[in-house]
SEMI-424978 format. One record per residue (C-alpha): residue number from 1; residue in three letters; x, y, z. Coordinates in nm, 2 decimals. Each point is the difference from the previous one (the first is absolute). Layout:
i: NUM | aa: ALA | xx: X | yy: Y | zz: Z
...
//
This chain:
i: 1 | aa: MET | xx: 10.98 | yy: -0.36 | zz: 11.72
i: 2 | aa: LEU | xx: 0.36 | yy: 0.12 | zz: -0.03
i: 3 | aa: ASP | xx: -0.13 | yy: 0.36 | zz: -0.05
i: 4 | aa: GLU | xx: -0.19 | yy: -0.03 | zz: 0.33
i: 5 | aa: LEU | xx: 0.30 | yy: -0.14 | zz: 0.19
i: 6 | aa: PHE | xx: 0.26 | yy: 0.25 | zz: -0.14
i: 7 | aa: PRO | xx: -0.10 | yy: 0.29 | zz: 0.23
i: 8 | aa: LEU | xx: 0.01 | yy: -0.23 | zz: 0.30
i: 9 | aa: ILE | xx: 0.34 | yy: -0.14 | zz: -0.09
i: 10 | aa: LYS | xx: 0.13 | yy: 0.35 | zz: -0.06
i: 11 | aa: ALA | xx: -0.14 | yy: 0.12 | zz: 0.34
i: 12 | aa: VAL | xx: 0.18 | yy: -0.29 | zz: 0.17
i: 13 | aa: LEU | xx: 0.33 | yy: 0.04 | zz: -0.18
i: 14 | aa: VAL | xx: 0.03 | yy: 0.38 | zz: 0.04
i: 15 | aa: VAL | xx: 0.11 | yy: -0.05 | zz: 0.36
i: 16 | aa: PRO | xx: 0.30 | yy: -0.23 | zz: -0.06
i: 17 | aa: LEU | xx: 0.09 | yy: 0.18 | zz: -0.32
i: 18 | aa: THR | xx: 0.01 | yy: 0.33 | zz: 0.18
i: 19 | aa: LEU | xx: 0.17 | yy: -0.12 | zz: 0.32
i: 20 | aa: LEU | xx: 0.25 | yy: -0.26 | zz: -0.10
i: 21 | aa: PRO | xx: 0.23 | yy: 0.24 | zz: -0.20
i: 22 | aa: ILE | xx: 0.01 | yy: 0.21 | zz: 0.32
i: 23 | aa: ILE | xx: 0.06 | yy: -0.30 | zz: 0.23
i: 24 | aa: ASN | xx: 0.25 | yy: -0.16 | zz: -0.24
i: 25 | aa: PRO | xx: 0.03 | yy: -0.33 | zz: 0.20
i: 26 | aa: PRO | xx: 0.33 | yy: -0.12 | zz: -0.16
i: 27 | aa: SER | xx: 0.18 | yy: 0.30 | zz: 0.14
i: 28 | aa: VAL | xx: -0.07 | yy: -0.11 | zz: 0.35
i: 29 | aa: ALA | xx: 0.13 | yy: -0.35 | zz: -0.06
i: 30 | aa: PRO | xx: 0.35 | yy: 0.07 | zz: 0.14
i: 31 | aa: VAL | xx: -0.14 | yy: 0.14 | zz: 0.32
i: 32 | aa: PHE | xx: -0.24 | yy: -0.29 | zz: 0.04
i: 33 | aa: VAL | xx: 0.27 | yy: -0.27 | zz: -0.05
i: 34 | aa: ALA | xx: 0.24 | yy: 0.19 | zz: 0.23
i: 35 | aa: THR | xx: -0.27 | yy: 0.00 | zz: 0.27
i: 36 | aa: VAL | xx: -0.11 | yy: -0.37 | zz: -0.02
i: 37 | aa: GLY | xx: 0.30 | yy: -0.18 | zz: -0.15
i: 38 | aa: ASN | xx: -0.06 | yy: -0.33 | zz: -0.19
i: 39 | aa: ASP | xx: -0.22 | yy: -0.19 | zz: 0.25
i: 40 | aa: ARG | xx: -0.29 | yy: -0.11 | zz: -0.22
i: 41 | aa: ALA | xx: -0.25 | yy: -0.02 | zz: 0.28
i: 42 | aa: VAL | xx: 0.09 | yy: 0.35 | zz: 0.12
i: 43 | aa: VAL | xx: 0.00 | yy: 0.14 | zz: -0.35
i: 44 | aa: THR | xx: -0.35 | yy: -0.15 | zz: -0.08
i: 45 | aa: SER | xx: -0.14 | yy: 0.12 | zz: 0.33
i: 46 | aa: LEU | xx: 0.14 | yy: 0.35 | zz: -0.02
i: 47 | aa: ALA | xx: -0.10 | yy: 0.04 | zz: -0.37
i: 48 | aa: ARG | xx: -0.35 | yy: -0.11 | zz: 0.08
i: 49 | aa: GLN | xx: -0.02 | yy: 0.24 | zz: 0.30
i: 50 | aa: VAL | xx: 0.14 | yy: 0.29 | zz: -0.20
i: 51 | aa: ALA | xx: -0.26 | yy: -0.07 | zz: -0.28
i: 52 | aa: ILE | xx: -0.28 | yy: 0.00 | zz: 0.26
i: 53 | aa: ASN | xx: 0.12 | yy: 0.32 | zz: 0.16
i: 54 | aa: ALA | xx: 0.03 | yy: 0.16 | zz: -0.35
i: 55 | aa: PHE | xx: -0.36 | yy: -0.11 | zz: -0.08
i: 56 | aa: PHE | xx: -0.14 | yy: 0.17 | zz: 0.31
i: 57 | aa: VAL | xx: 0.20 | yy: 0.31 | zz: -0.06
i: 58 | aa: VAL | xx: -0.10 | yy: 0.03 | zz: -0.36
i: 59 | aa: ALA | xx: -0.37 | yy: -0.10 | zz: 0.06
i: 60 | aa: GLY | xx: -0.02 | yy: 0.24 | zz: 0.30
i: 61 | aa: SER | xx: 0.15 | yy: 0.28 | zz: -0.20
i: 62 | aa: LEU | xx: -0.25 | yy: -0.06 | zz: -0.28
i: 63 | aa: LEU | xx: -0.31 | yy: -0.03 | zz: 0.21
i: 64 | aa: ILE | xx: 0.05 | yy: 0.23 | zz: 0.30
i: 65 | aa: GLY | xx: 0.33 | yy: 0.19 | zz: -0.06
i: 66 | aa: SER | xx: -0.16 | yy: 0.32 | zz: -0.12
i: 67 | aa: TYR | xx: -0.25 | yy: 0.00 | zz: 0.29
i: 68 | aa: VAL | xx: 0.28 | yy: -0.06 | zz: 0.26
i: 69 | aa: LEU | xx: 0.20 | yy: 0.29 | zz: -0.14
i: 70 | aa: ASP | xx: -0.30 | yy: 0.23 | zz: 0.00
i: 71 | aa: PHE | xx: -0.08 | yy: -0.10 | zz: 0.36
i: 72 | aa: PHE | xx: 0.34 | yy: 0.09 | zz: 0.13
i: 73 | aa: GLY | xx: 0.04 | yy: 0.30 | zz: -0.23
i: 74 | aa: ILE | xx: 0.30 | yy: -0.14 | zz: -0.18
i: 75 | aa: SER | xx: 0.07 | yy: 0.07 | zz: -0.36
i: 76 | aa: LEU | xx: 0.16 | yy: -0.23 | zz: -0.26
i: 77 | aa: PRO | xx: 0.30 | yy: 0.24 | zz: -0.03
i: 78 | aa: ILE | xx: 0.07 | yy: -0.05 | zz: 0.37
i: 79 | aa: VAL | xx: -0.02 | yy: -0.37 | zz: -0.04
i: 80 | aa: ARG | xx: 0.25 | yy: 0.01 | zz: -0.29
i: 81 | aa: ILE | xx: 0.24 | yy: 0.22 | zz: 0.20
i: 82 | aa: GLY | xx: -0.01 | yy: -0.22 | zz: 0.31
i: 83 | aa: GLY | xx: 0.02 | yy: -0.32 | zz: -0.19
i: 84 | aa: GLY | xx: 0.27 | yy: 0.13 | zz: -0.23
i: 85 | aa: LEU | xx: 0.21 | yy: 0.07 | zz: 0.31
i: 86 | aa: LEU | xx: -0.05 | yy: -0.36 | zz: 0.12
i: 87 | aa: VAL | xx: 0.10 | yy: -0.15 | zz: -0.34
i: 88 | aa: ALA | xx: 0.30 | yy: 0.22 | zz: -0.03
i: 89 | aa: SER | xx: 0.12 | yy: -0.08 | zz: 0.35
i: 90 | aa: ALA | xx: -0.04 | yy: -0.37 | zz: -0.07
i: 91 | aa: GLY | xx: 0.21 | yy: 0.03 | zz: -0.32
i: 92 | aa: TRP | xx: 0.26 | yy: 0.20 | zz: 0.18
i: 93 | aa: ARG | xx: 0.04 | yy: -0.26 | zz: 0.27
i: 94 | aa: MET | xx: 0.03 | yy: -0.28 | zz: -0.27
i: 95 | aa: LEU | xx: 0.27 | yy: 0.20 | zz: -0.18
i: 96 | aa: HIS | xx: 0.20 | yy: 0.04 | zz: 0.32
i: 97 | aa: SER | xx: -0.07 | yy: -0.35 | zz: 0.15
i: 98 | aa: ARG | xx: 0.30 | yy: -0.20 | zz: 0.13
i: 99 | aa: GLU | xx: 0.05 | yy: -0.37 | zz: 0.07
i: 100 | aa: ASP | xx: -0.12 | yy: 0.03 | zz: 0.35
i: 101 | aa: ASP | xx: -0.33 | yy: 0.17 | zz: -0.09
i: 102 | aa: GLU | xx: -0.33 | yy: -0.17 | zz: 0.08
i: 103 | aa: VAL | xx: -0.08 | yy: -0.07 | zz: -0.36
i: 104 | aa: ARG | xx: 0.35 | yy: -0.15 | zz: -0.06
i: 105 | aa: SER | xx: -0.02 | yy: -0.21 | zz: 0.31
i: 106 | aa: ALA | xx: -0.33 | yy: -0.14 | zz: -0.11
i: 107 | aa: ALA | xx: 0.16 | yy: -0.10 | zz: -0.33
i: 108 | aa: VAL | xx: 0.30 | yy: -0.17 | zz: 0.16
i: 109 | aa: LEU | xx: -0.22 | yy: -0.20 | zz: 0.24
i: 110 | aa: GLN | xx: -0.18 | yy: -0.17 | zz: -0.28
i: 111 | aa: THR | xx: -0.08 | yy: -0.32 | zz: 0.19
i: 112 | aa: THR | xx: -0.14 | yy: 0.18 | zz: 0.30
i: 113 | aa: ALA | xx: -0.38 | yy: 0.02 | zz: -0.01
i: 114 | aa: LEU | xx: -0.16 | yy: 0.33 | zz: 0.09
i: 115 | aa: SER | xx: -0.24 | yy: -0.01 | zz: 0.29
i: 116 | aa: ASN | xx: -0.36 | yy: 0.07 | zz: -0.07
i: 117 | aa: GLU | xx: 0.02 | yy: 0.34 | zz: 0.16
i: 118 | aa: ALA | xx: 0.31 | yy: 0.10 | zz: -0.19
i: 119 | aa: LEU | xx: -0.16 | yy: -0.13 | zz: -0.32
i: 120 | aa: GLN | xx: -0.31 | yy: 0.21 | zz: 0.05
i: 121 | aa: ARG | xx: 0.21 | yy: 0.31 | zz: 0.08
i: 122 | aa: LYS | xx: 0.23 | yy: -0.04 | zz: -0.31
i: 123 | aa: SER | xx: -0.30 | yy: -0.08 | zz: -0.22
i: 124 | aa: PHE | xx: -0.15 | yy: 0.34 | zz: 0.05
i: 125 | aa: TYR | xx: 0.30 | yy: 0.23 | zz: 0.05
i: 126 | aa: PRO | xx: 0.19 | yy: 0.05 | zz: -0.21
i: 127 | aa: LEU | xx: -0.11 | yy: -0.26 | zz: -0.26
i: 128 | aa: THR | xx: -0.36 | yy: 0.08 | zz: -0.03
i: 129 | aa: PHE | xx: 0.03 | yy: 0.37 | zz: 0.10
i: 130 | aa: PRO | xx: 0.17 | yy: 0.20 | zz: -0.14
i: 131 | aa: LEU | xx: 0.19 | yy: -0.23 | zz: -0.24
i: 132 | aa: MET | xx: -0.30 | yy: -0.18 | zz: -0.17
i: 133 | aa: THR | xx: -0.30 | yy: 0.21 | zz: 0.07
i: 134 | aa: GLY | xx: 0.15 | yy: 0.34 | zz: 0.07
i: 135 | aa: PRO | xx: -0.14 | yy: 0.35 | zz: -0.02
i: 136 | aa: GLY | xx: 0.00 | yy: 0.00 | zz: -0.38
i: 137 | aa: THR | xx: -0.21 | yy: -0.32 | zz: -0.01
i: 138 | aa: ILE | xx: -0.23 | yy: 0.12 | zz: 0.28
i: 139 | aa: ALA | xx: -0.05 | yy: 0.34 | zz: -0.17
i: 140 | aa: ALA | xx: -0.08 | yy: -0.17 | zz: -0.33
i: 141 | aa: ALA | xx: -0.24 | yy: -0.24 | zz: 0.16
i: 142 | aa: ILE | xx: -0.18 | yy: 0.28 | zz: 0.18
i: 143 | aa: ALA | xx: -0.03 | yy: 0.19 | zz: -0.33
i: 144 | aa: LEU | xx: -0.15 | yy: -0.31 | zz: -0.16
i: 145 | aa: GLY | xx: -0.23 | yy: -0.05 | zz: 0.30
i: 146 | aa: ALA | xx: -0.12 | yy: 0.36 | zz: -0.02
i: 147 | aa: GLN | xx: -0.16 | yy: -0.08 | zz: -0.34
i: 148 | aa: ILE | xx: -0.23 | yy: -0.26 | zz: 0.15
i: 149 | aa: PRO | xx: -0.36 | yy: 0.13 | zz: -0.02
i: 150 | aa: GLY | xx: -0.18 | yy: 0.08 | zz: 0.32
i: 151 | aa: SER | xx: -0.33 | yy: -0.17 | zz: -0.06
i: 152 | aa: PRO | xx: -0.03 | yy: -0.33 | zz: 0.19
i: 153 | aa: ILE | xx: -0.06 | yy: -0.23 | zz: -0.30
i: 154 | aa: LEU | xx: 0.27 | yy: 0.15 | zz: -0.22
i: 155 | aa: TYR | xx: 0.24 | yy: 0.02 | zz: 0.30
i: 156 | aa: LEU | xx: -0.05 | yy: -0.37 | zz: 0.07
i: 157 | aa: ALA | xx: 0.07 | yy: -0.09 | zz: -0.36
i: 158 | aa: HIS | xx: 0.31 | yy: 0.22 | zz: -0.04
i: 159 | aa: ALA | xx: 0.13 | yy: -0.10 | zz: 0.35
i: 160 | aa: THR | xx: -0.02 | yy: -0.37 | zz: -0.09
i: 161 | aa: THR | xx: 0.20 | yy: 0.05 | zz: -0.32
i: 162 | aa: ALA | xx: 0.25 | yy: 0.21 | zz: 0.20
i: 163 | aa: VAL | xx: 0.04 | yy: -0.27 | zz: 0.26
i: 164 | aa: VAL | xx: 0.06 | yy: -0.26 | zz: -0.28
i: 165 | aa: GLY | xx: 0.26 | yy: 0.23 | zz: -0.15
i: 166 | aa: ALA | xx: 0.17 | yy: 0.04 | zz: 0.33
i: 167 | aa: ALA | xx: 0.01 | yy: -0.39 | zz: 0.03
i: 168 | aa: LEU | xx: 0.16 | yy: -0.03 | zz: -0.34
i: 169 | aa: THR | xx: 0.26 | yy: 0.26 | zz: 0.11
i: 170 | aa: ALA | xx: 0.07 | yy: -0.19 | zz: 0.32
i: 171 | aa: GLY | xx: 0.04 | yy: -0.32 | zz: -0.21
i: 172 | aa: VAL | xx: 0.26 | yy: 0.15 | zz: -0.22
i: 173 | aa: ILE | xx: 0.19 | yy: 0.12 | zz: 0.31
i: 174 | aa: TYR | xx: -0.01 | yy: -0.35 | zz: 0.15
i: 175 | aa: LEU | xx: 0.13 | yy: -0.16 | zz: -0.31
i: 176 | aa: SER | xx: 0.28 | yy: 0.25 | zz: -0.03
i: 177 | aa: ASN | xx: 0.11 | yy: -0.04 | zz: 0.36
i: 178 | aa: ARG | xx: -0.04 | yy: -0.38 | zz: 0.00
i: 179 | aa: HIS | xx: 0.24 | yy: -0.03 | zz: -0.29
i: 180 | aa: ALA | xx: 0.23 | yy: 0.29 | zz: 0.09
i: 181 | aa: GLY | xx: 0.28 | yy: -0.24 | zz: 0.12
i: 182 | aa: ALA | xx: 0.00 | yy: -0.19 | zz: -0.33
i: 183 | aa: MET | xx: 0.02 | yy: 0.32 | zz: -0.20
i: 184 | aa: LEU | xx: 0.29 | yy: 0.14 | zz: 0.21
i: 185 | aa: GLY | xx: 0.17 | yy: -0.35 | zz: 0.00
i: 186 | aa: ARG | xx: 0.05 | yy: 0.04 | zz: -0.37
i: 187 | aa: LEU | xx: 0.19 | yy: 0.33 | zz: 0.06
i: 188 | aa: GLY | xx: 0.25 | yy: -0.15 | zz: 0.25
i: 189 | aa: PRO | xx: 0.13 | yy: 0.17 | zz: 0.32
i: 190 | aa: LEU | xx: 0.17 | yy: 0.29 | zz: -0.19
i: 191 | aa: GLY | xx: -0.30 | yy: 0.06 | zz: -0.22
i: 192 | aa: THR | xx: -0.23 | yy: -0.01 | zz: 0.30
i: 193 | aa: LEU | xx: 0.21 | yy: 0.25 | zz: 0.19
i: 194 | aa: VAL | xx: 0.00 | yy: 0.23 | zz: -0.30
i: 195 | aa: MET | xx: -0.37 | yy: -0.03 | zz: -0.04
i: 196 | aa: MET | xx: -0.06 | yy: 0.07 | zz: 0.37
i: 197 | aa: ARG | xx: 0.21 | yy: 0.32 | zz: -0.02
i: 198 | aa: LEU | xx: -0.17 | yy: 0.10 | zz: -0.32
i: 199 | aa: ALA | xx: -0.35 | yy: -0.07 | zz: 0.15
i: 200 | aa: ALA | xx: 0.10 | yy: 0.20 | zz: 0.31
i: 201 | aa: PHE | xx: 0.10 | yy: 0.30 | zz: -0.22
i: 202 | aa: ILE | xx: -0.32 | yy: -0.03 | zz: -0.20
i: 203 | aa: LEU | xx: -0.19 | yy: -0.02 | zz: 0.32
i: 204 | aa: LEU | xx: 0.17 | yy: 0.32 | zz: 0.13
i: 205 | aa: CYS | xx: -0.08 | yy: 0.18 | zz: -0.33
i: 206 | aa: MET | xx: -0.36 | yy: -0.12 | zz: 0.01
i: 207 | aa: GLY | xx: -0.04 | yy: 0.13 | zz: 0.35
i: 208 | aa: LEU | xx: 0.14 | yy: 0.34 | zz: -0.10
i: 209 | aa: ASP | xx: -0.22 | yy: 0.01 | zz: -0.31
i: 210 | aa: ILE | xx: -0.32 | yy: -0.08 | zz: 0.21
i: 211 | aa: LEU | xx: 0.10 | yy: 0.26 | zz: 0.25
i: 212 | aa: TRP | xx: 0.06 | yy: 0.26 | zz: -0.27
i: 213 | aa: THR | xx: -0.33 | yy: -0.08 | zz: -0.17
i: 214 | aa: GLY | xx: -0.18 | yy: 0.04 | zz: 0.32
i: 215 | aa: TRP | xx: 0.18 | yy: 0.33 | zz: 0.07
i: 216 | aa: LEU | xx: -0.10 | yy: 0.14 | zz: -0.35
i: 217 | aa: GLU | xx: -0.36 | yy: -0.11 | zz: 0.05
i: 218 | aa: LEU | xx: -0.01 | yy: 0.15 | zz: 0.35
i: 219 | aa: ASN | xx: 0.12 | yy: 0.34 | zz: -0.13
i: 220 | aa: ALA | xx: -0.23 | yy: -0.01 | zz: -0.29
i: 221 | aa: VAL | xx: -0.31 | yy: -0.02 | zz: 0.23
i: 222 | aa: PRO | xx: -0.11 | yy: 0.34 | zz: 0.12
i: 223 | aa: ARG | xx: 0.02 | yy: 0.06 | zz: 0.37
i: 224 | aa: GLY | xx: -0.32 | yy: -0.07 | zz: 0.19
i: 225 | aa: ASN | xx: -0.11 | yy: -0.28 | zz: -0.23
//
């Protein structure tokens, strides 16, 4: 029985095991807390919305990502370059943020609930994209989805396991964001500030690395392909 279930379990776990090291949810904790403050209702609502957004981004990339890129004639290296620029710019803004920046203001007004419109806006950009499910995550998900067989029965079976894997990934993202405040609370104000600056620098480096990887891949492809 276990021998029969092992391939299925492996197929489900390959998605979170591949994507979560790229997503690295704890690294986004300082940005998440700075955006929503310590209001429990807002934290829970935004964490849930970010997880839902991430699920649809990952599942969509797995199932139809390669077809969308083919339809528009966009290659994965171009996705990496464009996304790398977004991630690097987000990290640069965080490094040079001041007390009157939007993120800082949201952190100071901890008792002020965000409107539904503002909540939806912040839940996708920049928290879901490009911080959580950025170009590296999307590119990896598209690469995993490209391995799904084309025959209807096999496609349905593999697509189902991929969706379950995407749901597990979203669940980990939810738990990380939901308890981000408690994790940073142990660090204290100074530790949180240091972690935010460190996360911003890592984010900048990640963006440049994604951009550079895309550039190398783009130049490795012969012209006309």
